Backbone as XML, in Angstrom:
<?xml version="1.0"?>
<chain id="A" units="angstrom">
  <residue number="1" name="UNK">
    <atom name="N" x="86.929" y="207.970" z="144.842"/>
    <atom name="CA" x="87.366" y="207.028" z="143.833"/>
    <atom name="C" x="86.268" y="206.805" z="142.831"/>
  </residue>
  <residue number="2" name="UNK">
    <atom name="N" x="84.994" y="206.709" z="143.318"/>
    <atom name="CA" x="83.860" y="206.451" z="142.440"/>
    <atom name="C" x="83.628" y="207.652" z="141.473"/>
  </residue>
  <residue number="3" name="UNK">
    <atom name="N" x="83.831" y="208.835" z="141.965"/>
    <atom name="CA" x="83.725" y="209.985" z="141.096"/>
    <atom name="C" x="84.805" y="209.966" z="140.002"/>
  </residue>
  <residue number="4" name="UNK">
    <atom name="N" x="86.002" y="209.636" z="140.374"/>
    <atom name="CA" x="87.072" y="209.555" z="139.336"/>
    <atom name="C" x="86.759" y="208.486" z="138.369"/>
  </residue>
  <residue number="5" name="UNK">
    <atom name="N" x="86.305" y="207.326" z="138.843"/>
    <atom name="CA" x="85.958" y="206.220" z="137.903"/>
    <atom name="C" x="84.882" y="206.633" z="136.933"/>
  </residue>
  <residue number="6" name="UNK">
    <atom name="N" x="83.848" y="207.381" z="137.428"/>
    <atom name="CA" x="82.727" y="207.884" z="136.590"/>
    <atom name="C" x="83.281" y="208.856" z="135.589"/>
  </residue>
  <residue number="7" name="UNK">
    <atom name="N" x="84.122" y="209.796" z="136.016"/>
    <atom name="CA" x="84.705" y="210.762" z="135.090"/>
    <atom name="C" x="85.588" y="210.135" z="134.026"/>
  </residue>
  <residue number="8" name="UNK">
    <atom name="N" x="86.224" y="209.071" z="134.377"/>
    <atom name="CA" x="86.984" y="208.308" z="133.370"/>
    <atom name="C" x="86.061" y="207.657" z="132.357"/>
  </residue>
  <residue number="9" name="UNK">
    <atom name="N" x="84.938" y="207.118" z="132.857"/>
    <atom name="CA" x="83.921" y="206.492" z="131.980"/>
    <atom name="C" x="83.373" y="207.446" z="130.945"/>
  </residue>
  <residue number="10" name="UNK">
    <atom name="N" x="83.223" y="208.718" z="131.298"/>
    <atom name="CA" x="82.682" y="209.735" z="130.408"/>
    <atom name="C" x="83.798" y="210.570" z="129.746"/>
  </residue>
  <residue number="11" name="UNK">
    <atom name="N" x="85.014" y="210.159" z="129.893"/>
    <atom name="CA" x="86.152" y="210.720" z="129.192"/>
    <atom name="C" x="86.478" y="212.161" z="129.632"/>
  </residue>
  <residue number="12" name="UNK">
    <atom name="N" x="86.317" y="212.459" z="130.909"/>
    <atom name="CA" x="86.688" y="213.738" z="131.481"/>
    <atom name="C" x="87.927" y="213.596" z="132.402"/>
  </residue>
  <residue number="13" name="UNK">
    <atom name="N" x="88.334" y="212.410" z="132.657"/>
    <atom name="CA" x="89.468" y="212.219" z="133.607"/>
    <atom name="C" x="90.277" y="211.052" z="132.993"/>
  </residue>
  <residue number="14" name="UNK">
    <atom name="N" x="91.580" y="211.151" z="133.081"/>
    <atom name="CA" x="92.433" y="210.068" z="132.562"/>
    <atom name="C" x="93.313" y="209.633" z="133.694"/>
  </residue>
  <residue number="15" name="UNK">
    <atom name="N" x="93.854" y="208.442" z="133.559"/>
    <atom name="CA" x="94.762" y="207.916" z="134.519"/>
    <atom name="C" x="93.992" y="206.927" z="135.464"/>
  </residue>
  <residue number="16" name="UNK">
    <atom name="N" x="94.664" y="206.593" z="136.540"/>
    <atom name="CA" x="94.077" y="205.658" z="137.487"/>
    <atom name="C" x="93.361" y="206.407" z="138.589"/>
  </residue>
  <residue number="17" name="UNK">
    <atom name="N" x="92.178" y="205.919" z="139.018"/>
    <atom name="CA" x="91.547" y="206.589" z="140.143"/>
    <atom name="C" x="92.368" y="206.407" z="141.422"/>
  </residue>
  <residue number="18" name="UNK">
    <atom name="N" x="92.483" y="207.491" z="142.155"/>
    <atom name="CA" x="93.305" y="207.468" z="143.385"/>
    <atom name="C" x="92.464" y="207.605" z="144.594"/>
  </residue>
  <residue number="19" name="UNK">
    <atom name="N" x="91.249" y="208.181" z="144.436"/>
    <atom name="CA" x="90.391" y="208.451" z="145.524"/>
    <atom name="C" x="90.667" y="209.767" z="146.252"/>
  </residue>
  <residue number="20" name="UNK">
    <atom name="N" x="91.631" y="210.585" z="145.638"/>
    <atom name="CA" x="92.018" y="211.836" z="146.250"/>
    <atom name="C" x="91.328" y="212.973" z="145.453"/>
  </residue>
  <residue number="21" name="UNK">
    <atom name="N" x="90.777" y="213.911" z="146.153"/>
    <atom name="CA" x="90.104" y="215.042" z="145.530"/>
    <atom name="C" x="91.226" y="216.067" z="145.243"/>
  </residue>
  <residue number="22" name="UNK">
    <atom name="N" x="91.976" y="215.780" z="144.185"/>
    <atom name="CA" x="93.139" y="216.622" z="143.870"/>
    <atom name="C" x="92.790" y="217.602" z="142.719"/>
  </residue>
  <residue number="23" name="UNK">
    <atom name="N" x="93.777" y="218.406" z="142.346"/>
    <atom name="CA" x="93.552" y="219.444" z="141.349"/>
    <atom name="C" x="93.069" y="218.849" z="139.992"/>
  </residue>
  <residue number="24" name="UNK">
    <atom name="N" x="93.579" y="217.689" z="139.616"/>
    <atom name="CA" x="93.116" y="217.061" z="138.333"/>
    <atom name="C" x="91.666" y="216.673" z="138.384"/>
  </residue>
  <residue number="25" name="UNK">
    <atom name="N" x="91.267" y="216.121" z="139.527"/>
    <atom name="CA" x="89.865" y="215.688" z="139.669"/>
    <atom name="C" x="88.950" y="216.892" z="139.767"/>
  </residue>
  <residue number="26" name="UNK">
    <atom name="N" x="89.358" y="217.951" z="140.466"/>
    <atom name="CA" x="88.550" y="219.163" z="140.496"/>
    <atom name="C" x="88.399" y="219.756" z="139.111"/>
  </residue>
  <residue number="27" name="UNK">
    <atom name="N" x="89.455" y="219.846" z="138.359"/>
    <atom name="CA" x="89.430" y="220.383" z="136.989"/>
    <atom name="C" x="88.492" y="219.526" z="136.080"/>
  </residue>
  <residue number="28" name="UNK">
    <atom name="N" x="88.567" y="218.208" z="136.230"/>
    <atom name="CA" x="87.717" y="217.358" z="135.446"/>
    <atom name="C" x="86.241" y="217.588" z="135.778"/>
  </residue>
  <residue number="29" name="UNK">
    <atom name="N" x="85.924" y="217.641" z="137.086"/>
    <atom name="CA" x="84.573" y="217.831" z="137.512"/>
    <atom name="C" x="84.091" y="219.231" z="137.071"/>
  </residue>
  <residue number="30" name="UNK">
    <atom name="N" x="84.916" y="220.263" z="137.216"/>
    <atom name="CA" x="84.498" y="221.584" z="136.749"/>
    <atom name="C" x="84.190" y="221.590" z="135.234"/>
  </residue>
  <residue number="31" name="UNK">
    <atom name="N" x="85.005" y="220.914" z="134.450"/>
    <atom name="CA" x="84.821" y="220.867" z="133.023"/>
    <atom name="C" x="83.471" y="220.114" z="132.705"/>
  </residue>
  <residue number="32" name="UNK">
    <atom name="N" x="83.251" y="218.999" z="133.394"/>
    <atom name="CA" x="82.077" y="218.221" z="133.216"/>
    <atom name="C" x="80.824" y="219.034" z="133.519"/>
  </residue>
  <residue number="33" name="UNK">
    <atom name="N" x="80.837" y="219.702" z="134.659"/>
    <atom name="CA" x="79.705" y="220.505" z="135.105"/>
    <atom name="C" x="79.475" y="221.693" z="134.170"/>
  </residue>
  <residue number="34" name="UNK">
    <atom name="N" x="80.569" y="222.323" z="133.690"/>
    <atom name="CA" x="80.424" y="223.473" z="132.803"/>
    <atom name="C" x="79.878" y="223.039" z="131.453"/>
  </residue>
  <residue number="35" name="UNK">
    <atom name="N" x="80.306" y="221.897" z="131.016"/>
    <atom name="CA" x="79.771" y="221.379" z="129.713"/>
    <atom name="C" x="78.294" y="221.042" z="129.774"/>
  </residue>
  <residue number="36" name="UNK">
    <atom name="N" x="77.754" y="220.784" z="131.006"/>
    <atom name="CA" x="76.379" y="220.523" z="131.182"/>
    <atom name="C" x="75.547" y="221.831" z="131.343"/>
  </residue>
  <residue number="37" name="UNK">
    <atom name="N" x="76.247" y="222.916" z="131.478"/>
    <atom name="CA" x="75.648" y="224.216" z="131.691"/>
    <atom name="C" x="75.324" y="224.472" z="133.177"/>
  </residue>
  <residue number="38" name="UNK">
    <atom name="N" x="75.986" y="223.789" z="134.103"/>
    <atom name="CA" x="75.738" y="223.861" z="135.493"/>
    <atom name="C" x="76.881" y="224.741" z="136.115"/>
  </residue>
  <residue number="39" name="UNK">
    <atom name="N" x="76.639" y="225.130" z="137.333"/>
    <atom name="CA" x="77.642" y="225.892" z="138.068"/>
    <atom name="C" x="78.921" y="225.087" z="138.268"/>
  </residue>
  <residue number="40" name="UNK">
    <atom name="N" x="79.979" y="225.743" z="138.510"/>
    <atom name="CA" x="81.258" y="225.063" z="138.743"/>
    <atom name="C" x="81.914" y="225.445" z="140.070"/>
  </residue>
  <residue number="41" name="UNK">
    <atom name="N" x="81.227" y="226.238" z="140.917"/>
    <atom name="CA" x="81.798" y="226.648" z="142.160"/>
    <atom name="C" x="81.625" y="225.544" z="143.267"/>
  </residue>
  <residue number="42" name="UNK">
    <atom name="N" x="80.416" y="225.022" z="143.324"/>
    <atom name="CA" x="80.058" y="223.986" z="144.284"/>
    <atom name="C" x="80.358" y="222.643" z="143.666"/>
  </residue>
  <residue number="43" name="UNK">
    <atom name="N" x="81.263" y="221.898" z="144.276"/>
    <atom name="CA" x="81.591" y="220.579" z="143.641"/>
    <atom name="C" x="81.639" y="219.518" z="144.732"/>
  </residue>
  <residue number="44" name="UNK">
    <atom name="N" x="81.172" y="218.347" z="144.366"/>
    <atom name="CA" x="80.432" y="218.076" z="143.158"/>
    <atom name="C" x="78.996" y="218.478" z="143.273"/>
  </residue>
  <residue number="45" name="UNK">
    <atom name="N" x="78.427" y="218.937" z="142.181"/>
    <atom name="CA" x="76.997" y="219.309" z="142.113"/>
    <atom name="C" x="76.191" y="218.016" z="142.100"/>
  </residue>
  <residue number="46" name="UNK">
    <atom name="N" x="75.043" y="218.032" z="142.800"/>
    <atom name="CA" x="74.212" y="216.816" z="142.932"/>
    <atom name="C" x="73.765" y="216.344" z="141.532"/>
  </residue>
  <residue number="47" name="UNK">
    <atom name="N" x="73.467" y="217.318" z="140.626"/>
    <atom name="CA" x="73.070" y="216.911" z="139.259"/>
    <atom name="C" x="74.183" y="216.190" z="138.568"/>
  </residue>
  <residue number="48" name="UNK">
    <atom name="N" x="75.428" y="216.615" z="138.784"/>
    <atom name="CA" x="76.595" y="215.996" z="138.154"/>
    <atom name="C" x="76.723" y="214.568" z="138.682"/>
  </residue>
  <residue number="49" name="UNK">
    <atom name="N" x="76.584" y="214.380" z="139.959"/>
    <atom name="CA" x="76.686" y="213.026" z="140.518"/>
    <atom name="C" x="75.614" y="212.103" z="139.927"/>
  </residue>
  <residue number="50" name="UNK">
    <atom name="N" x="74.368" y="212.634" z="139.822"/>
    <atom name="CA" x="73.323" y="211.782" z="139.255"/>
    <atom name="C" x="73.599" y="211.484" z="137.815"/>
  </residue>
  <residue number="51" name="UNK">
    <atom name="N" x="74.057" y="212.464" z="137.026"/>
    <atom name="CA" x="74.369" y="212.240" z="135.607"/>
    <atom name="C" x="75.526" y="211.254" z="135.454"/>
  </residue>
  <residue number="52" name="UNK">
    <atom name="N" x="76.449" y="211.245" z="136.417"/>
    <atom name="CA" x="77.538" y="210.272" z="136.366"/>
    <atom name="C" x="77.134" y="208.888" z="136.891"/>
  </residue>
  <residue number="53" name="UNK">
    <atom name="N" x="75.909" y="208.760" z="137.278"/>
    <atom name="CA" x="75.373" y="207.469" z="137.781"/>
    <atom name="C" x="75.711" y="207.213" z="139.231"/>
  </residue>
  <residue number="54" name="UNK">
    <atom name="N" x="76.009" y="208.296" z="139.971"/>
    <atom name="CA" x="76.414" y="208.133" z="141.366"/>
    <atom name="C" x="75.353" y="208.621" z="142.351"/>
  </residue>
  <residue number="55" name="UNK">
    <atom name="N" x="74.251" y="209.085" z="141.881"/>
    <atom name="CA" x="73.170" y="209.586" z="142.779"/>
    <atom name="C" x="72.381" y="208.408" z="143.349"/>
  </residue>
  <residue number="56" name="UNK">
    <atom name="N" x="71.326" y="208.759" z="144.068"/>
    <atom name="CA" x="70.455" y="207.743" z="144.595"/>
    <atom name="C" x="69.775" y="206.966" z="143.500"/>
  </residue>
  <residue number="57" name="UNK">
    <atom name="N" x="69.469" y="205.719" z="143.776"/>
    <atom name="CA" x="68.821" y="204.874" z="142.832"/>
    <atom name="C" x="67.332" y="204.757" z="143.149"/>
  </residue>
  <residue number="58" name="UNK">
    <atom name="N" x="66.487" y="205.324" z="142.336"/>
    <atom name="CA" x="65.029" y="205.291" z="142.495"/>
    <atom name="C" x="64.387" y="204.316" z="141.555"/>
  </residue>
  <residue number="59" name="UNK">
    <atom name="N" x="65.166" y="203.428" z="140.990"/>
    <atom name="CA" x="64.640" y="202.527" z="139.948"/>
    <atom name="C" x="63.564" y="201.594" z="140.458"/>
  </residue>
  <residue number="60" name="UNK">
    <atom name="N" x="63.512" y="201.356" z="141.772"/>
    <atom name="CA" x="62.490" y="200.472" z="142.347"/>
    <atom name="C" x="61.367" y="201.230" z="142.975"/>
  </residue>
  <residue number="61" name="UNK">
    <atom name="N" x="61.395" y="202.567" z="142.956"/>
    <atom name="CA" x="60.334" y="203.358" z="143.530"/>
    <atom name="C" x="59.047" y="203.262" z="142.670"/>
  </residue>
  <residue number="62" name="UNK">
    <atom name="N" x="57.935" y="203.468" z="143.352"/>
    <atom name="CA" x="56.650" y="203.367" z="142.606"/>
    <atom name="C" x="56.440" y="204.710" z="141.901"/>
  </residue>
  <residue number="63" name="UNK">
    <atom name="N" x="56.138" y="204.603" z="140.613"/>
    <atom name="CA" x="55.815" y="205.723" z="139.803"/>
    <atom name="C" x="54.300" y="205.771" z="139.713"/>
  </residue>
  <residue number="64" name="UNK">
    <atom name="N" x="53.688" y="206.801" z="140.246"/>
    <atom name="CA" x="52.210" y="206.874" z="140.309"/>
    <atom name="C" x="51.576" y="206.858" z="138.901"/>
  </residue>
  <residue number="65" name="UNK">
    <atom name="N" x="52.277" y="207.292" z="137.881"/>
    <atom name="CA" x="51.732" y="207.310" z="136.511"/>
    <atom name="C" x="51.686" y="205.940" z="135.906"/>
  </residue>
  <residue number="66" name="UNK">
    <atom name="N" x="52.596" y="205.073" z="136.303"/>
    <atom name="CA" x="52.664" y="203.760" z="135.612"/>
    <atom name="C" x="52.367" y="202.583" z="136.630"/>
  </residue>
  <residue number="67" name="UNK">
    <atom name="N" x="52.135" y="202.865" z="137.840"/>
    <atom name="CA" x="51.915" y="201.850" z="138.847"/>
    <atom name="C" x="50.682" y="201.064" z="138.540"/>
  </residue>
  <residue number="68" name="UNK">
    <atom name="N" x="50.735" y="199.747" z="138.806"/>
    <atom name="CA" x="49.586" y="198.867" z="138.620"/>
    <atom name="C" x="49.053" y="198.485" z="140.032"/>
  </residue>
  <residue number="69" name="UNK">
    <atom name="N" x="47.839" y="198.917" z="140.333"/>
    <atom name="CA" x="47.274" y="198.579" z="141.638"/>
    <atom name="C" x="45.995" y="197.736" z="141.373"/>
  </residue>
  <residue number="70" name="UNK">
    <atom name="N" x="45.756" y="196.807" z="142.279"/>
    <atom name="CA" x="44.527" y="196.025" z="142.213"/>
    <atom name="C" x="43.389" y="196.938" z="142.753"/>
  </residue>
  <residue number="71" name="UNK">
    <atom name="N" x="42.340" y="197.089" z="141.989"/>
    <atom name="CA" x="41.244" y="197.940" z="142.463"/>
    <atom name="C" x="40.578" y="197.344" z="143.724"/>
  </residue>
  <residue number="72" name="UNK">
    <atom name="N" x="40.071" y="198.157" z="144.588"/>
    <atom name="CA" x="39.454" y="197.625" z="145.773"/>
    <atom name="C" x="38.155" y="196.871" z="145.442"/>
  </residue>
  <residue number="73" name="UNK">
    <atom name="N" x="37.753" y="195.914" z="146.286"/>
    <atom name="CA" x="36.585" y="195.115" z="145.970"/>
    <atom name="C" x="35.388" y="196.027" z="146.072"/>
  </residue>
  <residue number="74" name="UNK">
    <atom name="N" x="34.299" y="195.694" z="145.406"/>
    <atom name="CA" x="33.060" y="196.528" z="145.515"/>
    <atom name="C" x="32.567" y="196.521" z="146.937"/>
  </residue>
  <residue number="75" name="UNK">
    <atom name="N" x="31.790" y="197.566" z="147.252"/>
    <atom name="CA" x="31.296" y="197.736" z="148.639"/>
    <atom name="C" x="30.414" y="196.675" z="149.080"/>
  </residue>
  <residue number="76" name="UNK">
    <atom name="N" x="29.784" y="195.915" z="148.216"/>
    <atom name="CA" x="28.811" y="194.953" z="148.642"/>
    <atom name="C" x="29.425" y="193.576" z="148.847"/>
  </residue>
  <residue number="77" name="UNK">
    <atom name="N" x="30.726" y="193.459" z="149.059"/>
    <atom name="CA" x="31.357" y="192.177" z="149.285"/>
    <atom name="C" x="31.590" y="191.880" z="150.745"/>
  </residue>
  <residue number="78" name="UNK">
    <atom name="N" x="31.033" y="192.662" z="151.662"/>
    <atom name="CA" x="31.167" y="192.425" z="153.014"/>
    <atom name="C" x="30.462" y="191.092" z="153.376"/>
  </residue>
  <residue number="79" name="UNK">
    <atom name="N" x="31.144" y="190.135" z="153.971"/>
    <atom name="CA" x="30.488" y="188.840" z="154.396"/>
    <atom name="C" x="29.266" y="189.097" z="155.197"/>
  </residue>
  <residue number="80" name="UNK">
    <atom name="N" x="28.297" y="188.203" z="155.008"/>
    <atom name="CA" x="26.994" y="188.365" z="155.776"/>
    <atom name="C" x="27.193" y="188.306" z="157.287"/>
  </residue>
  <residue number="81" name="UNK">
    <atom name="N" x="28.104" y="187.457" z="157.740"/>
    <atom name="CA" x="28.356" y="187.349" z="159.117"/>
    <atom name="C" x="28.907" y="188.631" z="159.732"/>
  </residue>
  <residue number="82" name="UNK">
    <atom name="N" x="29.745" y="189.270" z="158.941"/>
    <atom name="CA" x="30.298" y="190.565" z="159.367"/>
    <atom name="C" x="29.243" y="191.632" z="159.446"/>
  </residue>
  <residue number="83" name="UNK">
    <atom name="N" x="28.365" y="191.658" z="158.375"/>
    <atom name="CA" x="27.262" y="192.694" z="158.407"/>
    <atom name="C" x="26.347" y="192.389" z="159.583"/>
  </residue>
  <residue number="84" name="UNK">
    <atom name="N" x="26.070" y="191.143" z="159.910"/>
    <atom name="CA" x="25.201" y="190.816" z="161.027"/>
    <atom name="C" x="25.884" y="191.307" z="162.323"/>
  </residue>
  <residue number="85" name="UNK">
    <atom name="N" x="27.175" y="191.155" z="162.397"/>
    <atom name="CA" x="27.894" y="191.677" z="163.610"/>
    <atom name="C" x="27.830" y="193.147" z="163.731"/>
  </residue>
  <residue number="86" name="UNK">
    <atom name="N" x="27.913" y="193.864" z="162.553"/>
    <atom name="CA" x="27.765" y="195.321" z="162.605"/>
    <atom name="C" x="26.360" y="195.778" z="163.058"/>
  </residue>
  <residue number="87" name="UNK">
    <atom name="N" x="25.376" y="195.070" z="162.538"/>
    <atom name="CA" x="23.993" y="195.386" z="162.941"/>
    <atom name="C" x="23.753" y="195.105" z="164.403"/>
  </residue>
  <residue number="88" name="UNK">
    <atom name="N" x="24.276" y="193.959" z="164.899"/>
    <atom name="CA" x="24.117" y="193.648" z="166.328"/>
    <atom name="C" x="24.837" y="194.714" z="167.173"/>
  </residue>
  <residue number="89" name="UNK">
    <atom name="N" x="26.001" y="195.112" z="166.749"/>
    <atom name="CA" x="26.747" y="196.064" z="167.538"/>
    <atom name="C" x="26.125" y="197.439" z="167.510"/>
  </residue>
  <residue number="90" name="UNK">
    <atom name="N" x="25.443" y="197.800" z="166.444"/>
    <atom name="CA" x="24.872" y="199.112" z="166.277"/>
    <atom name="C" x="23.558" y="199.254" z="167.027"/>
  </residue>
  <residue number="91" name="UNK">
    <atom name="N" x="22.895" y="198.096" z="167.322"/>
    <atom name="CA" x="21.581" y="198.164" z="167.997"/>
    <atom name="C" x="20.438" y="198.412" z="167.025"/>
  </residue>
  <residue number="92" name="UNK">
    <atom name="N" x="20.656" y="198.282" z="165.692"/>
    <atom name="CA" x="19.626" y="198.578" z="164.720"/>
    <atom name="C" x="18.481" y="197.582" z="164.836"/>
  </residue>
  <residue number="93" name="UNK">
    <atom name="N" x="18.729" y="196.357" z="165.110"/>
    <atom name="CA" x="17.681" y="195.312" z="165.165"/>
    <atom name="C" x="16.915" y="195.299" z="166.454"/>
  </residue>
  <residue number="94" name="UNK">
    <atom name="N" x="17.223" y="196.084" z="167.393"/>
    <atom name="CA" x="16.545" y="196.041" z="168.688"/>
    <atom name="C" x="15.311" y="196.845" z="168.706"/>
  </residue>
</chain>
């Protein structure tokens, strides 16, 4: 039904969505895929579903090129008590 609704939205299918993968739906999907320059034998093509807005939604995924990360603190910000604990544990002061 979602595929038929999407095909209606982009003017490749007319009528009411029935949710049935019938000859009219197949013809509409084949035409849509062919018009995009994609294959028409395997249906529905994953690219067609994405173009129809039915693919996975990655809108909340982190994009490494535009992500904003807080830089790590400088190395000299270790608290003195923690440094003293490291020294004591390492046996350096003995």
